[in-house]
Structure formats: structure tokens, C-alpha cells
N, C-alpha and C positions, 0 to 999 in steps of 0.2 A: 506819957509814952511818946506822943507826937512831938512834944518839945525836946525830949532827949534825941529823937531821930533827927529833928531839925538841926540841933546842935552838932550831932555827929556828922551829918552831911555837910554842914557848913565847915567844920574842921577838916573833913576829908578834902573838900574842894580847895581849901586854903593850902593844905599840904601838897595837893596835886599841882597847884600852880607854882609852889616853891620848888618842887621836884623838877618840873619842866624848865624852870629858870636855871637850875643847876645842870640839867642835862644839856641845855643850850651852851652853857659855859664849858662843860666837859667836852662837847663836840668841837667847839672852837679850839680848845687846847689840844685835843686829839688830832685835829687837822694840822695844826702847826707842828706837833710832834712828828707826824707822818712826813711833812715837808722836810724837816731837818734830818730825819733818819734816812729818807730817800737820798738826800745830798751826801750822806755819810756811807752810801752804798747798800742801804737796806737793813743794816744791823747797827745797834749801838748798845753800850753797857755803861751804866753809871754806878760805880762801886757803892754798895750799901743802900742803893735805892731801887734800881730796876734794870731790866734788859728789855730791849724793844727790837722786834723783827717784823719786817714787812713780808707777808706771805704772798707770793705772786698768784695771779689768777690761774686757774687750771680747769681742765675738763675731766669729768668722771664718766665712766661708761657703765651701763647696766643693760639688762635684757628684760623685755616684756614677757613675763611668764606665760600669760594667756596666749600670746602670739606663738611662743615656742611650743607650747602644748598642742595648739592647733596644727602647727607645722609638723610636729612629730606624728600626729595622726595621719596627715596627708602622706607623709613619707612612708609610713607603715603600709598604708593602703596602696601606694604607688610602687613600693619596693625600691625607692630611691636609695642610692649608695652615697651620693655626694652631699651628705647632710651639712657639712661645715659651711659650704657656700650659702645654703639657704638660711642657716642660723645666723650668719653674719648680717643678713639683711634685716634682722630683728633688733639690731643694736640701737639703743637710744643714747643720746649724748646729754650730759648734764654739765653745765658750766658753773663754776664757782668763782665768785668775784674775788678780787684781791682783798686781803684783810691785813690787819696789823695786830700783832700780839704783844701785849705789855705784861711782863712778869715781874711782880714786886720782889725785891730782895728778901731772902729769908730773914725772919726775925724783925722785919719792918713793922 
């Protein structure tokens, strides 16, 4: 059983190193694709192969539920009417990095 485990682990690490090598190559190709698509205005389409689009960085907004719940309790106790102003102070911002979407052509 130890010999089988040794062989499986050996195979696993060999495959892992091959995958890492392929990932490195893919990342290089992906970076060059990004550069070319950026030069083309952020979008490109190659018939029967793929479409590529650079999705710009963006910000998302969400609210901290615990902070809002606590604020609501304070407002109820204080009889506050201007809830909107206080709720706005609970906003958290989330930034999303730019990404690139590659969509293979159908039937590829």
C-alpha cells in the first residue's frame, strides 16, 4: 500500500509540474491577447474561434447588515426620521479588477 501511495504521489507531483508549466504558457498567451485586444478597442471576434472582451475595472457597493441592524435599533430608540443619511454611512465599497473574457465559438 505504501508503494502504491508513493507512486500515486509521484505521479501527482509530476502532473502538477506539467500543469504549472502549461498555466505559465497560458498566462503568457493571455497577456499578449489582452495587449492586442486593448489595441483593438477592448473587443475582438475571430470567426469560428472566439470572441474576446476586456471588462473594465469597476466598483460594487454593499451594506454591512450588522451595522444597519444596530443603526435601526438606535433610530428606533431615538425616534430619528432621517434614516437615509445614517444608512448611507454604512456603505462599503468593493473594487473589482479589470478582467478579460474569452468565449470560444460554438461547436469549437
